C-alpha angles and dihedrals in degrees: 000000000000092000090050087057092052091251108145117217134163120216117210122185117212103188099181137033091208125078089028114213090225096168093045092050090046092051094048095045092047090059095052138070096196122040116185116189117197120196127181091214139026115340091205114098100359140101091304090068089049090053089049090051092052090050093048097043092052098040090237112180099224136116114239119205119184118204121190141073112337110221094314142096120257114275127227133006138249136088121349091258093047093051091048090052093048089053099044098249099105123118096263095048093044089051091052094046093048092048089052092051096049097044 
């Protein structure tokens, strides 16, 4: 949807927290002004904090927004897509949150 609206984004997958690709994260963050991190679970204590540390330690001038569960367990039950929707991390909600951040 964002691409269809001529909004350029870059998606980077960080599959593991250890070993942390410190240099890769530093390089990617240095080239951006808005960094939006999406997590399918709690944003406290995960890779988002590692990204924040890389930004801080290198004085990178970029805004970091973390999207995910905020210090809570997932709510509800059902299919994978239903649970994501119940917890505000489904495609539609992510689209709306990202649009709000970049505008």
